[in-house]
C-alpha positions in Angstrom: -0.1 0.0 0.0 1.4 3.4 -1.0 2.4 5.8 1.9 2.4 9.4 0.7 0.6 11.4 3.3 2.0 12.7 6.6 -0.1 15.4 8.2 1.7 15.7 11.6 5.4 16.7 12.0 7.3 19.3 13.9 9.9 21.9 12.8 12.4 23.9 15.0 9.5 26.3 15.8 8.3 23.6 18.3 10.4 23.5 21.3 11.1 19.9 20.8 11.6 19.9 17.0 14.9 19.7 15.4 14.7 20.8 11.7 14.0 23.8 9.7 10.8 23.9 7.8 12.7 23.6 4.5 14.7 20.6 5.8 11.4 18.9 6.6 10.1 19.5 3.1 13.4 18.0 1.7 13.0 15.0 4.0 9.5 14.5 2.8 10.5 14.6 -0.8 13.2 11.9 -0.1 10.5 9.9 1.7 8.2 10.2 -1.3 5.6 12.0 0.7 3.5 14.1 -1.6 0.9 15.6 0.9 2.3 17.1 4.1 1.6 19.4 7.0 4.0 20.8 9.6 1.8 21.2 12.8 4.1 23.0 15.3 3.0 23.5 18.9 0.9 26.6 19.2 2.9 28.2 16.3 2.3 29.1 12.6 5.9 30.3 11.9 6.9 27.5 9.7 4.0 27.8 7.2 5.3 30.4 4.7 8.8 28.9 4.4 7.5 25.4 4.2 4.9 26.2 1.7 7.4 27.9 -0.6 9.8 24.9 -0.4 7.0 22.3 -1.0 6.0 24.1 -4.1 9.5 23.7 -5.5 9.2 19.9 -4.9 5.6 19.5 -6.1 4.4 18.6 -2.7 0.9 19.6 -1.6 1.3 21.6 1.6 -1.5 22.1 4.1 -1.5 25.0 6.6 -1.6 23.6 10.1 -0.9 24.0 13.8 -1.2 22.0 16.8 -2.9 23.8 19.7 -2.6 22.7 23.3 -6.1 22.8 25.0 -8.1 21.3 27.7 -11.4 19.5 28.2 -12.8 18.7 31.6 -9.3 18.7 33.1 -7.8 16.5 30.3 -4.8 18.0 28.4 -5.3 17.6 24.6 -3.6 18.5 21.3 -5.9 19.7 18.5 -4.7 20.0 14.9 -6.0 22.9 13.0 -5.7 22.3 9.2 -6.3 24.9 6.5 -6.2 27.8 8.8 -5.6 31.4 7.7 -2.3 31.7 9.7 -2.1 35.4 9.1 -4.6 36.2 11.7 -2.7 37.8 14.7 -4.6 35.5 17.1 -2.2 32.7 16.4 0.8 34.8 17.4 -1.0 36.0 20.5 -1.7 32.4 21.5 2.0 31.5 20.9 3.2 34.4 23.0 0.9 33.8 25.8 1.9 30.1 26.1 5.6 31.1 25.7 5.4 33.4 28.7 3.9 30.7 30.8 6.3 28.0 29.7 9.3 30.3 30.5 8.0 30.6 34.1 7.3 26.8 34.3 10.8 26.0 33.2 12.2 27.3 36.4 9.8 25.1 38.4 10.6 22.1 36.2 14.2 22.4 37.0 13.5 22.5 40.7 11.2 19.6 40.5 13.7 17.6 38.5 16.5 18.1 41.0 14.2 16.9 43.7 14.5 13.4 42.0 18.0 13.3 43.3 19.7 15.2 40.4 21.7 18.4 40.4 21.2 19.9 37.0 22.5 23.4 36.3 20.5 26.0 34.3 23.4 26.1 31.9 23.0 22.5 30.9 19.4 23.4 29.8 20.4 26.6 28.2 22.7 24.7 25.9 19.7 22.8 24.5 17.1 25.5 24.5 16.9 28.4 21.9 14.4 30.4 23.8 14.7 29.6 27.5 11.9 27.0 27.5 13.0 23.7 29.0 11.0 20.8 27.8 10.9 17.4 29.5 12.8 16.0 26.4 15.6 18.5 27.1 15.8 17.4 30.7 16.1 13.8 29.4 18.9 14.7 27.0 20.8 16.6 29.7 20.5 13.9 32.3 21.3 11.0 29.8 24.4 12.8 28.7 25.6 13.8 32.1 28.4 11.4 33.1 27.4 11.8 36.8 24.3 9.9 36.2 25.6 7.1 34.0 24.4 4.5 36.6 21.5 6.3 38.0 18.6 3.9 38.6 15.9 6.3 37.4 17.6 6.6 34.0 18.2 3.0 33.4 14.9 2.4 31.5 15.9 5.0 28.9 19.4 3.8 28.2 20.3 1.4 25.4 18.3 -1.9 25.7 16.1 -0.4 28.4 12.4 -0.9 28.4 11.8 2.8 27.5 14.8 3.2 25.2 12.9 3.2 21.9 12.3 7.0 22.2 14.2 7.8 25.4 13.7 11.5 25.5 9.9 11.7 24.8 9.3 8.6 27.0 11.1 10.4 29.9 8.8 13.4 29.2 5.7 11.2 29.4 6.9 9.5 32.6 8.0 12.6 34.4 6.6 15.8 33.0 3.1 14.9 31.6 -0.1 15.7 33.3 -0.2 14.0 36.7 3.5 13.1 36.8 6.1 14.2 39.4 7.6 17.1 37.4 4.4 18.3 35.7 3.8 22.1 35.8 0.6 23.6 34.7 0.1 26.0 31.8 -3.3 27.6 31.3 -4.4 26.5 27.8 -7.5 27.5 26.0 -10.5 25.2 26.4 -11.4 22.7 23.7 -14.4 24.9 22.8 -12.3 28.0 22.4 -9.7 26.1 20.3 -12.4 24.8 17.9 -13.7 28.3 17.6 -10.3 29.8 16.8 -9.6 27.1 14.2 -13.1 27.4 12.6 -13.2 31.1 12.6 -10.0 31.2 10.6 -11.2 28.8 7.9 -9.7 25.6 9.5 -10.8 22.1 10.4 -10.4 21.0 14.0 -8.9 17.4 14.3 -8.0 15.6 17.6 -4.4 14.6 17.6 -3.3 11.1 18.6 -6.3 10.4 20.8 -4.8 7.1 22.0 -2.2 9.1 23.9 -4.4 11.8 25.4 -7.5 9.8 26.1 -5.7 6.7 27.3 -8.2 4.7 29.5 -11.1 7.0 28.7 -11.8 6.6 25.0 -15.6 7.3 25.7 -14.8 11.0 26.2 -14.3 11.3 22.5 -18.1 11.0 21.9 -18.4 14.2 24.1 -15.8 15.9 22.0 -17.6 15.1 18.8 -20.7 16.8 20.2 -18.4 19.8 21.2 -17.5 20.3 17.6 -14.4 18.2 16.8 -14.5 17.7 13.1 -11.7 15.0 12.7 -9.7 12.5 14.2 -6.0 11.4 13.8 -6.9 7.7 13.8 -3.6 6.8 12.3 -0.7 7.7 14.5 2.7 6.2 15.3 1.6 5.9 19.0 -1.6 3.8 18.3 -1.6 0.1 18.4 -3.9 -1.9 16.2 -6.9 -1.9 18.6 -6.7 1.9 19.1 -6.4 2.5 15.3 -9.5 0.5 14.7 -11.4 2.2 17.4 -10.8 5.7 16.2 -11.2 4.7 12.5 -14.7 3.2 13.4 -15.7 6.3 15.3 -14.5 8.6 12.6 -16.5 6.7 9.9 -19.6 6.5 12.2 -19.7 10.3 12.7 -18.4 11.2 9.3 -15.3 13.0 10.5 -12.2 13.8 8.7 -9.8 10.9 9.3 -6.1 11.8 9.1 -2.8 10.2 9.6 0.4 11.6 11.1 3.8 10.4 12.3 4.4 13.2 14.8 8.0 13.3 13.6 10.3 15.5 15.6 13.8 14.4 14.9 16.1 13.6 17.7 13.5 13.8 20.5 11.7 10.9 18.9 14.3 8.9 17.1 12.2 5.8 16.6 9.6 7.7 14.5 10.2 8.2 10.8 8.4 10.5 8.4 5.4 8.8 6.9 5.3 6.3 9.7 1.6 6.6 10.6 0.2 3.0 11.2 -2.3 3.8 8.4 -4.2 0.6 7.4 -6.4 2.0 4.7 -5.6 3.2 1.2 -4.3 6.7 1.7 -6.3 7.8 -1.4 -9.3 7.7 0.8 -7.7 10.2 3.1 -6.7 12.3 0.1 -10.4 12.2 -1.1 -11.5 13.5 2.3 -8.9 16.2 2.2 -10.3 17.4 -1.1 -13.9 17.1 0.3 -12.8 19.5 3.1 -11.1 21.8 0.6 -7.7 21.3 2.2 -6.2 20.3 -1.2 
């Protein structure tokens, strides 16, 4: 089955992304991806550069962003496709979240060191371009610090460890995600507000990797459909076969836009390759839906 669509990847404009927008387009071309979208966290800065580069390679480029939001206490990621990225509201959203993340970074460092580490700010500053410290950066700093070569908390993330497939992001999920020891709260817009922002700017609101954010409570997705979610990323690198089939079935039942995305970041998720979306249907079906939603 041909794999030529990847609608979820991150550039350097995401705090945990590695490559420039142009480099991502070049990588997509090499991977024979012909329909792509860069969905940076709460940012639209990659769009103009990526769109120009994609045109040179004959790649269909879809405007996108990935907005952090909340629904009844659950942190979610919602993808906005086909948005008018020139609206200042997207820069305002990014600036608001950046301000909060900078404050949270100091608290993350304090909480991390309470786990029996002694990281210094300079170690994180060497990895951060803007002063925001992500969970993945803490993992990178700790795993490359010779003082902690044999530290028991890091053993699962080292070579052959049970969490070593994507060590940096797995460390984030285990220690910095919602409900974990080093979690720091950022006030994100609500799901309702996020859908409104996307729709008012000509976009389609799609729930990203629901198997991750709704783990153990998939039934909440039905409420989100009623709240206005228009699509679901049924095909994600994070989804096992049962999860793929669950959200594919839901998407078809409710006539939602069904999408596929790798969530490629580069070094923070080394086990993920571009185009690796766990898609089990003919991607021409997805292409047809994208045309139906006027995204192509």
